[in-house]
C-alpha positions as CSV (number, residue, x, y, z in Angstrom):
1,M,4.1,0.0,6.8
2,D,3.7,-0.6,10.5
3,L,0.2,0.6,11.2
4,N,0.5,-0.4,14.9
5,A,3.5,1.9,15.3
6,G,2.2,4.6,13.0
7,R,5.1,4.7,10.5
8,A,5.9,3.9,6.9
9,T,9.5,2.9,5.9
10,L,10.6,3.8,2.4
11,H,13.4,1.5,1.3
12,D,13.9,2.8,-2.3
13,T,14.3,6.5,-2.2
14,Q,15.6,9.0,-4.8
15,N,18.9,9.5,-2.8
16,G,19.3,5.8,-2.0
17,E,18.8,6.3,1.8
18,Q,16.1,4.6,3.7
19,R,13.5,6.9,5.3
20,T,10.9,6.4,7.9
21,L,7.8,8.6,7.9
22,P,5.3,9.1,10.7
23,L,1.7,8.3,10.1
24,A,-1.0,10.0,12.3
25,G,-4.5,11.3,12.3
26,K,-6.8,10.8,9.4
27,A,-4.1,9.3,7.2
28,L,-3.3,6.6,9.7
29,E,-7.0,5.8,10.3
30,A,-7.6,5.7,6.5
31,L,-4.8,3.2,6.1
32,R,-6.0,1.1,8.9
33,Q,-9.5,0.9,7.4
34,L,-8.0,0.1,4.0
35,K,-6.0,-2.8,5.5
36,L,-9.1,-4.2,7.2
37,Q,-10.9,-4.1,3.8
38,H,-8.1,-6.1,2.1
39,S,-7.0,-8.3,4.9
40,A,-9.1,-11.3,3.9
41,R,-7.7,-11.2,0.3
42,S,-4.1,-10.1,0.7
43,E,-1.3,-9.5,3.1
44,Y,-0.6,-6.2,1.2
45,L,-2.1,-2.9,2.2
46,F,-2.3,-2.0,-1.5
47,P,-2.9,-5.3,-3.3
48,S,-2.9,-5.4,-7.1
49,P,-6.4,-4.5,-8.4
50,T,-5.9,-6.9,-11.3
51,V,-5.6,-10.7,-11.2
52,V,-2.1,-11.9,-11.8
53,L,-1.6,-15.4,-13.0
54,D,0.9,-17.6,-11.2
55,P,3.6,-18.4,-13.7
56,K,4.0,-22.0,-12.4
57,T,0.4,-23.0,-12.2
58,G,-1.4,-20.6,-14.5
59,K,-4.0,-20.1,-11.7
60,P,-5.0,-16.6,-10.4
61,H,-2.7,-15.2,-7.7
62,L,-4.7,-12.7,-5.7
63,D,-1.9,-11.7,-3.3
64,A,0.3,-9.7,-5.7
65,P,1.8,-6.3,-4.8
66,Y,0.7,-3.1,-6.4
67,E,2.9,-1.9,-9.2
68,H,3.6,1.8,-9.9
69,F,2.5,2.6,-6.3
70,D,3.7,6.2,-6.5
71,A,1.1,7.2,-9.0
72,H,-1.7,5.7,-6.9
73,W,-0.3,7.3,-3.7
74,Y,-0.3,10.8,-5.2
75,A,-3.9,10.3,-6.5
76,A,-5.0,9.2,-3.0
77,L,-3.2,12.1,-1.5
78,T,-4.9,14.6,-3.9
79,R,-8.3,13.2,-3.0
80,T,-7.6,13.4,0.7
81,C,-6.3,16.9,0.6
82,S,-9.2,18.2,-1.4
83,A,-11.7,16.7,1.0
């Protein structure tokens, strides 16, 4: 996601073609706020909520990507649309 440009790029789509989506208004502002909340902990906009152990060191790795993102995206979308 490029929050400065206001767009999200989907690389892995159902038809195999890359797609860029515009982000604006409340959605863009919510994503910017979310990034601010997580910026000290992770480079990811949606970091993993669980601690992942580094396979080499066995130590906690806090900067892991979210898995199964689509389920979380639809849940957030549902909450936003019902508000």
